[in-house]
One Martini backbone bead per residue (centre of mass of N, CA, C, O) as a GRO file, in nm:
protein
  343
    1MET     BB    1  17.315   8.612   7.763
    2ASN     BB    2  17.043   8.508   7.640
    3LYS     BB    3  16.880   8.394   7.366
    4ASP     BB    4  16.648   8.609   7.358
    5LYS     BB    5  16.835   8.862   7.379
    6ARG     BB    6  17.005   8.808   7.127
    7LEU     BB    7  16.771   8.808   6.931
    8GLY     BB    8  16.670   9.097   6.983
    9LEU     BB    9  16.936   9.241   6.912
   10ALA     BB   10  16.955   9.134   6.621
   11ILE     BB   11  16.694   9.264   6.518
   12ILE     BB   12  16.769   9.556   6.568
   13VAL     BB   13  17.018   9.566   6.393
   14LEU     BB   14  16.882   9.483   6.123
   15VAL     BB   15  16.683   9.714   6.107
   16TRP     BB   16  16.898   9.945   6.102
   17LEU     BB   17  17.042   9.847   5.846
   18ALA     BB   18  16.790   9.891   5.669
   19VAL     BB   19  16.754  10.191   5.719
   20PHE     BB   20  17.035  10.272   5.598
   21LEU     BB   21  17.024  10.113   5.312
   22LEU     BB   22  16.762  10.203   5.169
   23PRO     BB   23  16.842  10.494   5.055
   24LEU     BB   24  17.073  10.388   4.862
   25GLY     BB   25  16.868  10.271   4.642
   26PHE     BB   26  16.784  10.598   4.564
   27VAL     BB   27  17.078  10.655   4.472
   28ASN     BB   28  17.299  10.775   4.273
   29ASN     BB   29  17.633  10.761   4.190
   30SER     BB   30  17.695  11.067   4.211
   31SER     BB   31  17.592  11.101   4.507
   32LEU     BB   32  17.793  10.898   4.637
   33SER     BB   33  18.051  11.083   4.559
   34ASP     BB   34  17.899  11.293   4.732
   35SER     BB   35  17.930  11.384   5.050
   36HIS     BB   36  17.694  11.580   5.091
   37SER     BB   37  17.466  11.405   4.973
   38LEU     BB   38  17.518  11.164   5.153
   39PHE     BB   39  17.469  11.303   5.423
   40ALA     BB   40  17.179  11.395   5.359
   41THR     BB   41  17.064  11.109   5.323
   42MET     BB   42  17.166  10.996   5.617
   43LEU     BB   43  17.030  11.194   5.825
   44VAL     BB   44  16.766  11.058   5.881
   45PRO     BB   45  16.854  10.782   6.004
   46ILE     BB   46  17.032  10.920   6.216
   47SER     BB   47  16.798  11.058   6.364
   48LEU     BB   48  16.641  10.800   6.431
   49LEU     BB   49  16.867  10.681   6.603
   50ILE     BB   50  16.894  10.902   6.813
   51VAL     BB   51  16.601  10.877   6.920
   52PHE     BB   52  16.610  10.580   6.994
   53CYS     BB   53  16.850  10.590   7.195
   54ALA     BB   54  16.746  10.816   7.384
   55ASN     BB   55  16.498  10.632   7.475
   56PHE     BB   56  16.639  10.365   7.551
   57PHE     BB   57  16.881  10.490   7.752
   58TRP     BB   58  16.714  10.751   7.887
   59LEU     BB   59  16.415  10.863   7.886
   60THR     BB   60  16.248  10.618   7.968
   61PRO     BB   61  16.397  10.509   8.229
   62ARG     BB   62  16.433  10.803   8.374
   63TYR     BB   63  16.125  10.924   8.329
   64LEU     BB   64  15.877  10.749   8.247
   65MET     BB   65  15.941  10.509   8.464
   66GLN     BB   66  15.961  10.749   8.704
   67GLY     BB   67  15.712  10.958   8.678
   68ARG     BB   68  15.817  11.175   8.420
   69PRO     BB   69  15.649  11.267   8.149
   70MET     BB   70  15.700  11.567   8.086
   71ILE     BB   71  16.005  11.551   8.039
   72TYR     BB   72  15.988  11.338   7.817
   73VAL     BB   73  15.818  11.505   7.613
   74LEU     BB   74  15.995  11.767   7.595
   75THR     BB   75  16.260  11.635   7.517
   76ASN     BB   76  16.160  11.493   7.267
   77ALA     BB   77  16.064  11.743   7.116
   78ALA     BB   78  16.338  11.890   7.104
   79ILE     BB   79  16.493  11.677   6.950
   80ILE     BB   80  16.308  11.644   6.703
   81VAL     BB   81  16.292  11.934   6.607
   82GLY     BB   82  16.596  11.986   6.585
   83LEU     BB   83  16.653  11.762   6.376
   84ALA     BB   84  16.456  11.865   6.158
   85PHE     BB   85  16.605  12.135   6.106
   86ILE     BB   86  16.883  12.023   6.039
   87THR     BB   87  16.786  11.861   5.799
   88HIS     BB   88  16.671  12.097   5.643
   89LEU     BB   89  16.929  12.269   5.616
   90THR     BB   90  17.092  12.050   5.470
   91ARG     BB   91  16.899  12.014   5.230
   92ASN     BB   92  16.906  12.318   5.124
   93HIS     BB   93  17.229  12.296   5.048
   94GLN     BB   94  17.157  12.157   4.805
   95PRO     BB   95  17.197  12.208   4.465
   96ASP     BB   96  16.931  11.998   4.373
   97SER     BB   97  16.704  12.114   4.510
   98THR     BB   98  16.354  12.007   4.502
   99PRO     BB   99  16.040  12.087   4.511
  100LEU     BB  100  15.735  11.966   4.672
  101LEU     BB  101  15.413  12.031   4.670
  102ALA     BB  102  15.360  12.343   4.583
  103ASP     BB  103  15.043  12.374   4.582
  104LYS     BB  104  15.007  12.318   4.903
  105MET     BB  105  15.317  12.322   4.994
  106SER     BB  106  15.600  12.333   5.097
  107SER     BB  107  15.871  12.134   5.098
  108SER     BB  108  15.979  12.193   5.375
  109THR     BB  109  15.725  12.151   5.545
  110PHE     BB  110  15.675  11.857   5.467
  111LEU     BB  111  15.954  11.738   5.555
  112ILE     BB  112  15.945  11.821   5.845
  113PHE     BB  113  15.685  11.662   5.924
  114ARG     BB  114  15.790  11.393   5.834
  115ASP     BB  115  16.032  11.377   6.028
  116ILE     BB  116  15.870  11.410   6.289
  117PHE     BB  117  15.701  11.153   6.254
  118ASN     BB  118  15.931  10.944   6.229
  119MET     BB  119  16.063  11.013   6.506
  120SER     BB  120  15.816  10.946   6.674
  121VAL     BB  121  15.807  10.652   6.599
  122SER     BB  122  16.084  10.581   6.706
  123ALA     BB  123  16.021  10.655   6.999
  124THR     BB  124  15.785  10.459   7.041
  125VAL     BB  125  15.937  10.194   6.978
  126SER     BB  126  16.153  10.223   7.194
  127THR     BB  127  15.958  10.238   7.437
  128ALA     BB  128  15.820   9.964   7.384
  129ILE     BB  129  16.079   9.794   7.420
  130VAL     BB  130  16.142   9.875   7.710
  131PHE     BB  131  15.870   9.775   7.831
  132SER     BB  132  15.909   9.482   7.740
  133ILE     BB  133  16.163   9.417   7.889
  134ASN     BB  134  16.057   9.492   8.172
  135TRP     BB  135  15.824   9.284   8.169
  136ALA     BB  136  16.010   9.034   8.139
  137ARG     BB  137  16.167   9.077   8.403
  138MET     BB  138  15.923   9.074   8.598
  139THR     BB  139  15.823   8.795   8.517
  140GLU     BB  140  16.080   8.642   8.601
  141LYS     BB  141  16.083   8.730   8.894
  142ARG     BB  142  15.799   8.623   8.967
  143GLN     BB  143  15.863   8.325   8.905
  144LEU     BB  144  16.100   8.293   9.101
  145ALA     BB  145  15.932   8.362   9.352
  146GLU     BB  146  15.731   8.127   9.317
  147LEU     BB  147  15.936   7.903   9.332
  148GLU     BB  148  16.045   7.969   9.614
  149LYS     BB  149  15.772   7.942   9.754
  150SER     BB  150  15.716   7.650   9.675
  151ALA     BB  151  15.968   7.528   9.810
  152MET     BB  152  15.892   7.616  10.097
  153GLU     BB  153  15.616   7.470  10.106
  154LEU     BB  154  15.729   7.182  10.063
  155GLN     BB  155  15.900   7.176  10.319
  156LEU     BB  156  15.670   7.213  10.515
  157ILE     BB  157  15.502   6.970  10.435
  158ARG     BB  158  15.720   6.757  10.493
  159HIS     BB  159  15.747   6.838  10.799
  160GLU     BB  160  15.449   6.754  10.855
  161ILE     BB  161  15.432   6.454  10.763
  162HIS     BB  162  15.625   6.311  10.958
  163PRO     BB  163  15.480   6.361  11.234
  164HIS     BB  164  15.204   6.264  11.145
  165PHE     BB  165  15.285   5.975  11.078
  166LEU     BB  166  15.414   5.906  11.354
  167LEU     BB  167  15.162   5.960  11.534
  168ASN     BB  168  14.973   5.747  11.406
  169THR     BB  169  15.154   5.502  11.439
  170LEU     BB  170  15.192   5.514  11.751
  171ASN     BB  171  14.890   5.483  11.810
  172ASN     BB  172  14.871   5.200  11.695
  173ILE     BB  173  15.084   5.062  11.874
  174TYR     BB  174  14.958   5.134  12.144
  175ALA     BB  175  14.694   4.971  12.083
  176LEU     BB  176  14.853   4.692  12.049
  177ILE     BB  177  14.998   4.612  12.317
  178PRO     BB  178  14.750   4.484  12.485
  179MET     BB  179  14.686   4.267  12.262
  180ASN     BB  180  15.007   4.226  12.141
  181ARG     BB  181  15.331   4.206  12.209
  182GLU     BB  182  15.466   4.079  11.959
  183LYS     BB  183  15.337   4.271  11.747
  184SER     BB  184  15.448   4.527  11.865
  185GLN     BB  185  15.743   4.462  11.811
  186GLU     BB  186  15.712   4.429  11.507
  187ALA     BB  187  15.609   4.720  11.462
  188VAL     BB  188  15.870   4.867  11.548
  189LEU     BB  189  16.046   4.743  11.322
  190LYS     BB  190  15.881   4.851  11.084
  191LEU     BB  191  15.900   5.150  11.162
  192SER     BB  192  16.209   5.171  11.118
  193ASN     BB  193  16.191   5.123  10.810
  194LEU     BB  194  16.010   5.361  10.745
  195LEU     BB  195  16.199   5.585  10.861
  196ARG     BB  196  16.432   5.532  10.669
  197TYR     BB  197  16.285   5.628  10.419
  198MET     BB  198  16.206   5.915  10.526
  199LEU     BB  199  16.506   6.016  10.583
  200TYR     BB  200  16.612   5.951  10.277
  201ASP     BB  201  16.431   5.896  10.015
  202SER     BB  202  16.220   6.142  10.070
  203LYS     BB  203  16.432   6.380  10.000
  204GLN     BB  204  16.363   6.353   9.728
  205GLU     BB  205  16.196   6.474   9.471
  206THR     BB  206  16.209   6.189   9.338
  207ILE     BB  207  16.081   5.847   9.284
  208GLU     BB  208  16.035   5.534   9.252
  209LEU     BB  209  15.749   5.365   9.246
  210SER     BB  210  15.846   5.096   9.372
  211LYS     BB  211  15.945   5.224   9.642
  212GLU     BB  212  15.677   5.352   9.726
  213VAL     BB  213  15.517   5.085   9.731
  214GLU     BB  214  15.691   4.941   9.948
  215PHE     BB  215  15.619   5.142  10.167
  216ILE     BB  216  15.310   5.093  10.157
  217LYS     BB  217  15.324   4.792  10.225
  218SER     BB  218  15.460   4.824  10.502
  219TYR     BB  219  15.233   4.986  10.625
  220ILE     BB  220  15.012   4.783  10.588
  221ASP     BB  221  15.144   4.559  10.756
  222LEU     BB  222  15.147   4.719  11.014
  223MET     BB  223  14.833   4.768  11.032
  224SER     BB  224  14.753   4.454  11.027
  225LEU     BB  225  14.835   4.376  11.322
  226ARG     BB  226  14.553   4.523  11.453
  227ILE     BB  227  14.356   4.372  11.308
  228THR     BB  228  14.063   4.211  11.277
  229GLU     BB  229  13.829   3.976  11.159
  230ASN     BB  230  13.613   4.220  11.090
  231VAL     BB  231  13.838   4.296  10.875
  232LYS     BB  232  13.854   4.391  10.534
  233LEU     BB  233  14.156   4.346  10.341
  234THR     BB  234  14.254   4.509  10.034
  235CYS     BB  235  14.521   4.477   9.774
  236ASP     BB  236  14.573   4.654   9.457
  237ILE     BB  237  14.876   4.608   9.263
  238ASP     BB  238  14.969   4.776   8.941
  239ILE     BB  239  15.325   4.833   8.813
  240LEU     BB  240  15.487   4.669   8.593
  241GLN     BB  241  15.489   4.913   8.364
  242ALA     BB  242  15.595   5.141   8.613
  243GLU     BB  243  15.845   5.118   8.813
  244ASN     BB  244  16.030   5.374   8.696
  245MET     BB  245  15.860   5.577   8.776
  246LYS     BB  246  15.816   5.906   8.879
  247ILE     BB  247  15.767   6.027   9.223
  248VAL     BB  248  15.639   6.167   9.488
  249PRO     BB  249  15.692   6.142   9.799
  250LEU     BB  250  15.423   6.068  10.010
  251ILE     BB  251  15.145   6.128   9.837
  252PHE     BB  252  14.954   5.865   9.961
  253ILE     BB  253  14.978   5.814  10.276
  254SER     BB  254  14.744   5.986  10.396
  255THR     BB  255  14.509   5.832  10.262
  256ILE     BB  256  14.578   5.557  10.395
  257GLU     BB  257  14.567   5.643  10.686
  258ASN     BB  258  14.263   5.725  10.682
  259ALA     BB  259  14.152   5.446  10.624
  260PHE     BB  260  14.248   5.333  10.901
  261LYS     BB  261  14.137   5.545  11.097
  262HIS     BB  262  13.812   5.540  10.968
  263GLY     BB  263  13.776   5.207  10.883
  264ILE     BB  264  13.782   5.107  11.190
  265SER     BB  265  13.615   4.869  11.402
  266PRO     BB  266  13.611   4.686  11.703
  267SER     BB  267  13.283   4.566  11.641
  268LYS     BB  268  13.250   4.615  11.341
  269GLU     BB  269  13.213   4.584  11.026
  270SER     BB  270  13.496   4.609  10.799
  271PHE     BB  271  13.672   4.806  10.538
  272ILE     BB  272  13.964   4.792  10.301
  273HIS     BB  273  14.047   4.947   9.985
  274ILE     BB  274  14.339   4.914   9.779
  275THR     BB  275  14.448   5.111   9.483
  276ILE     BB  276  14.727   5.063   9.253
  277LYS     BB  277  14.793   5.228   8.930
  278ALA     BB  278  15.009   5.184   8.630
  279ASP     BB  279  15.093   5.270   8.262
  280GLY     BB  280  15.349   5.490   8.225
  281LYS     BB  281  15.168   5.773   8.276
  282ASP     BB  282  14.955   5.696   8.487
  283ILE     BB  283  14.826   5.750   8.828
  284GLN     BB  284  14.643   5.541   9.068
  285CYS     BB  285  14.455   5.617   9.378
  286LEU     BB  286  14.241   5.392   9.573
  287THR     BB  287  14.012   5.448   9.843
  288GLU     BB  288  13.803   5.216  10.044
  289ASN     BB  289  13.584   5.275  10.333
  290SER     BB  290  13.472   5.250  10.619
  291TYR     BB  291  13.279   5.476  10.836
  292PHE     BB  292  13.447   5.605  11.150
  293PRO     BB  293  13.428   5.867  11.310
  294LYS     BB  294  13.587   6.061  11.519
  295ASP     BB  295  13.596   6.195  11.804
  296SER     BB  296  13.675   6.483  11.982
  297ASN     BB  297  13.906   6.328  12.156
  298ASP     BB  298  14.046   6.274  11.883
  299GLN     BB  299  14.378   6.432  11.795
  300SER     BB  300  14.497   6.259  11.569
  301GLY     BB  301  14.609   6.486  11.317
  302HIS     BB  302  14.357   6.692  11.275
  303GLY     BB  303  14.296   6.648  10.954
  304ILE     BB  304  14.574   6.704  10.759
  305GLY     BB  305  14.624   6.491  10.538
  306GLN     BB  306  14.444   6.593  10.301
  307LYS     BB  307  14.578   6.871  10.277
  308GLN     BB  308  14.862   6.776  10.211
  309THR     BB  309  14.792   6.634   9.949
  310GLU     BB  310  14.670   6.878   9.800
  311ASN     BB  311  14.934   7.054   9.810
  312LEU     BB  312  15.116   6.861   9.658
  313LEU     BB  313  14.955   6.847   9.396
  314LYS     BB  314  14.960   7.151   9.329
  315LEU     BB  315  15.281   7.186   9.330
  316TYR     BB  316  15.366   6.926   9.141
  317TYR     BB  317  15.059   6.894   8.974
  318PRO     BB  318  14.954   7.115   8.795
  319ASP     BB  319  14.685   7.034   8.596
  320ARG     BB  320  14.759   6.689   8.669
  321HIS     BB  321  14.503   6.640   8.858
  322VAL     BB  322  14.294   6.424   9.078
  323MET     BB  323  14.069   6.488   9.367
  324GLU     BB  324  13.841   6.265   9.531
  325CYS     BB  325  13.588   6.304   9.791
  326ASN     BB  326  13.353   6.054   9.925
  327LEU     BB  327  13.023   6.029  10.077
  328THR     BB  328  12.781   5.851  10.139
  329GLU     BB  329  12.453   5.895  10.220
  330ASN     BB  330  12.482   5.684  10.478
  331ASN     BB  331  12.778   5.720  10.604
  332ASN     BB  332  12.966   5.426  10.538
  333THR     BB  333  13.139   5.543  10.280
  334PHE     BB  334  13.479   5.609  10.181
  335THR     BB  335  13.633   5.798   9.912
  336THR     BB  336  13.956   5.803   9.731
  337LYS     BB  337  14.071   5.988   9.442
  338ILE     BB  338  14.383   5.957   9.254
  339ILE     BB  339  14.516   6.141   8.969
  340ILE     BB  340  14.812   6.124   8.762
  341TYR     BB  341  14.928   6.301   8.495
  342GLY     BB  342  15.203   6.274   8.302
  343THR     BB  343  15.471   6.126   8.447
   0.00000   0.00000   0.00000
């Protein structure tokens, strides 16, 4: 039993102790010594408890919550009216019984209706508690189901990222082979180091920002092997105050991949600017690149990198992230800005 359930049970027990003890404060000492008077005094709270328990353990879960309200109402009415008359008969056998409100109605009628009303309230409270408990259970089950669904989605996204990353990188190495054989061999070696990170470190739920940045630097070095002199590449990384911050692995790599994929032209002046900054609380990744969209014949990646990043941010950092992608009016500069708050 969890803490909230124990607290709820304790509150119910304390309330019923108060219900039973409260009438004793209005009974004189001589009545307390008389077992018949004491029983008559305690019969009302006993009746309230019977109605409460009957609804809590039987009527509400078995009939009302199972779509049989008529049986619930009729059974409740029978129990309440029966207990009201039993209480009335017991009260009338008291030797000092004195009628009240004789000018308007008989004392017996007033007390019977009072007892029926009080027991109806007890039934209503009991039913409300059962529905509250059931609602809490359903909410908990729904939250667990959502967490399980999110975990499955995360696994699927991660399984998508690995082949997507590998496909884009192999395409880059393939393009590098006819240009420079030695650089292509160096690229294969760097790729093996990147894959080692992806196979082991990236399996963790979170990882130190410093390790993720080292992975990104290695990827940028790998991509730098194939760029020509007409490409201006700058990389500004400032995480000295936040090297030990935890971050989800591979959450920025698709954005950086896209910058290299769409930001380089073999014949025109091109540029790629990458900025990663962290202040111990927030992390920002900004990529800005010249824009040369691929033609329809280029099927590498199929444009799923941005969608993967958006899904990761939604699942890992809901309501704690910003992702903005913008293309300038003249369609020559593309920027992607990601900020993760409160990591």
